[in-house]
Structures are given as structure tokens and as C-alpha cells.
C-alpha positions as CSV (number, residue, x, y, z in Angstrom):
1,M,29.4,41.2,-70.9
2,T,31.3,43.1,-73.5
3,N,32.5,41.6,-76.8
4,E,35.8,43.2,-76.8
5,S,38.4,41.3,-78.6
6,K,41.4,40.5,-76.5
7,E,44.7,40.8,-78.1
8,I,47.3,38.1,-77.4
9,P,50.5,39.7,-76.5
10,K,53.3,38.9,-79.0
11,K,56.4,37.3,-77.7
12,K,59.7,38.8,-78.6
13,P,62.1,36.3,-80.0
14,T,64.6,35.3,-77.4
15,K,68.2,35.5,-78.2
16,I,70.3,32.4,-77.7
17,A,72.9,33.2,-75.1
18,D,75.3,30.5,-76.2
19,P,74.8,29.1,-79.7
20,Q,77.3,26.4,-79.2
21,S,75.6,24.9,-76.2
22,F,72.2,25.3,-78.0
23,L,73.6,23.2,-80.9
24,Q,74.9,20.6,-78.5
25,E,71.5,20.4,-76.8
26,L,69.8,20.2,-80.2
27,R,72.1,17.4,-81.2
28,K,71.4,15.5,-78.0
29,D,67.7,15.9,-78.4
30,W,67.8,14.7,-82.0
31,T,69.9,11.8,-81.0
32,M,67.4,10.8,-78.4
33,F,64.6,11.2,-80.9
34,W,66.4,9.1,-83.4
35,H,67.2,6.4,-80.8
36,A,63.5,6.1,-80.1
37,F,62.9,5.1,-83.7
38,V,66.2,3.3,-84.6
39,G,67.6,2.1,-81.3
40,E,71.2,2.9,-82.2
41,A,71.9,6.0,-80.2
42,E,75.6,5.4,-79.7
43,S,76.4,5.1,-83.4
44,I,74.1,8.0,-84.3
45,S,75.5,10.3,-81.7
46,E,79.1,9.4,-82.8
47,A,78.1,10.2,-86.4
48,I,76.6,13.5,-85.4
49,N,79.5,14.5,-83.2
50,S,82.0,13.6,-85.9
51,N,79.9,15.3,-88.6
52,E,79.8,12.0,-90.6
53,M,76.1,12.0,-91.1
54,T,75.2,11.3,-94.7
55,V,72.0,11.9,-96.6
56,P,70.3,8.7,-97.5
57,Q,70.6,7.9,-101.2
58,P,67.4,7.4,-103.2
59,L,66.4,3.9,-104.1
60,T,67.5,2.9,-107.6
61,L,65.9,0.1,-109.6
62,E,69.0,-2.0,-109.1
63,K,68.9,-1.6,-105.3
64,V,65.2,-2.5,-105.2
65,K,65.9,-5.6,-107.3
66,E,68.8,-6.6,-104.9
67,L,66.4,-6.1,-102.0
68,T,63.7,-8.2,-103.6
69,K,66.2,-10.9,-104.4
70,S,67.5,-10.9,-100.8
71,L,63.9,-11.0,-99.4
72,S,63.1,-13.9,-101.8
73,Q,66.1,-15.8,-100.5
74,N,64.9,-15.2,-96.9
75,R,61.4,-16.4,-97.8
76,K,62.9,-19.6,-99.3
77,K,64.9,-20.2,-96.1
78,L,61.8,-19.6,-94.0
79,N,59.7,-22.0,-96.1
80,Q,62.5,-24.7,-95.7
81,Q,62.4,-24.1,-91.9
82,L,58.6,-24.6,-92.0
83,E,58.9,-27.8,-93.9
84,K,61.5,-29.1,-91.4
85,I,59.2,-28.2,-88.5
86,K,56.2,-29.8,-90.1
87,K,58.2,-33.0,-90.8
88,E,59.4,-33.1,-87.2
89,I,55.9,-32.5,-85.9
90,D,54.6,-35.4,-88.0
91,E,57.3,-37.7,-86.8
92,S,56.7,-36.7,-83.2
93,T,52.9,-37.3,-83.6
94,S,53.6,-40.8,-84.9
95,R,55.9,-41.3,-82.0
96,V,53.2,-40.3,-79.6
97,E,50.8,-42.7,-81.2
98,T,53.3,-45.5,-80.9
99,L,54.1,-44.7,-77.3
100,N,50.3,-44.7,-76.5
101,L,50.0,-48.2,-78.0
102,V,52.9,-49.6,-75.9
103,G,52.1,-47.6,-72.8
104,G,55.2,-45.4,-72.8
105,S,55.6,-41.9,-71.5
106,I,54.6,-39.3,-74.0
107,H,55.1,-36.1,-72.0
108,E,58.5,-35.2,-73.5
109,T,57.3,-35.8,-77.0
110,I,54.2,-33.7,-76.4
111,D,56.3,-30.9,-75.0
112,R,58.5,-31.1,-78.1
113,I,55.5,-30.8,-80.3
114,A,54.3,-27.7,-78.4
115,E,57.8,-26.2,-78.8
116,L,57.7,-27.0,-82.5
117,N,54.2,-25.5,-82.8
118,K,55.4,-22.2,-81.2
119,L,58.4,-22.2,-83.5
120,G,56.2,-22.8,-86.5
121,Q,53.9,-20.0,-85.6
122,K,56.9,-17.6,-85.1
123,T,58.4,-18.7,-88.5
124,N,55.0,-18.3,-90.2
125,H,54.7,-14.8,-88.8
126,E,58.2,-14.0,-90.1
127,L,57.3,-15.4,-93.5
128,T,54.2,-13.2,-93.6
129,V,56.3,-10.1,-92.8
130,V,58.8,-11.0,-95.5
131,N,56.0,-11.6,-98.0
132,E,54.6,-8.1,-97.3
133,K,58.0,-6.6,-97.8
134,I,58.4,-8.4,-101.1
135,K,55.0,-7.1,-102.2
136,K,56.1,-3.5,-101.3
137,A,59.4,-3.9,-103.0
138,R,57.8,-5.2,-106.2
139,R,55.3,-2.3,-106.1
140,I,58.3,0.1,-105.8
141,E,60.1,-1.7,-108.6
142,S,57.1,-1.4,-110.8
143,Q,56.8,2.3,-110.1
144,L,60.5,2.8,-110.8
145,K,60.2,1.0,-114.1
146,K,57.3,3.2,-115.1
147,L,59.4,6.3,-114.3
148,E,62.3,5.0,-116.4
149,I,60.0,4.7,-119.4
150,Y,59.1,8.4,-119.2
């Protein structure tokens, strides 16, 4: 065995035969890439083809405050939905107890309670997501305020 170092042959850069088709392919690839993350391939590709792509603007303190306010309103609505669901579950539970006493059918009411339970879990998950977004927005808001001081 010899310890000769093997040199890796260097590739010569290839020339692009048709730069226009290369750019179109590149646009198509980026559109597909973007679609994988955003899910709006049609509007993105239209924007790319019409050269209307804009650079995202940096977040300002005012924009973050607006976002936080909007998220807080969403949180309020979700809390109200949870209250309504809880109230309806309580009423349905009382109805089940009453129907048990008189020997009535409780299957529909129990099915409704199960539906409400699933809806409550879904709403609670949405509320958790909104709360996390609010925390992030407030952290960003705090950082932006610190930057304005300096």
C-alpha cells in the first residue's frame, strides 16, 4: 500500500447554453420550494412572472403592537367560545342526569357532549397557539422598545 495522495480532478464551470430558460427553470424551482412552505404557488408564481415580488418590510413597533392587539382579540373570542362550550356541556350533563331519572334515551345527548368535548379540545389548542404567539410578539415588542431607547 502506498500513501500517495489522490488529487480530485477539478470540474470546469459549465456554461449555460440558454440563460433565459435557466432563469425560467430557477423561477419554477423556487416557486415549488416556496409552495412547500407557504402553499400559495399560484400567487407566488404570478408575482415572480410579473416581477411584482416585494421585499418584506421589517417589523416596526407599531406593527407589533397591532399584531399583539389582534392576537389578544382572537384570544378573547376563543375564551368566549370555551365558556359557551363549557356551559353547553354542563347543561347537557344535567339533561343526561334528568333523562336517567325518568328512563329516557341519553344517546343523542351523550353524542353531543362528545362533540362538544372535541370542539373544546380543539379550541383550547388554538388558544394555546395564540397565547404562544402573544408571548413572542410581546418579547419582540420589548426588544424593539429597548432598541428605540438607544
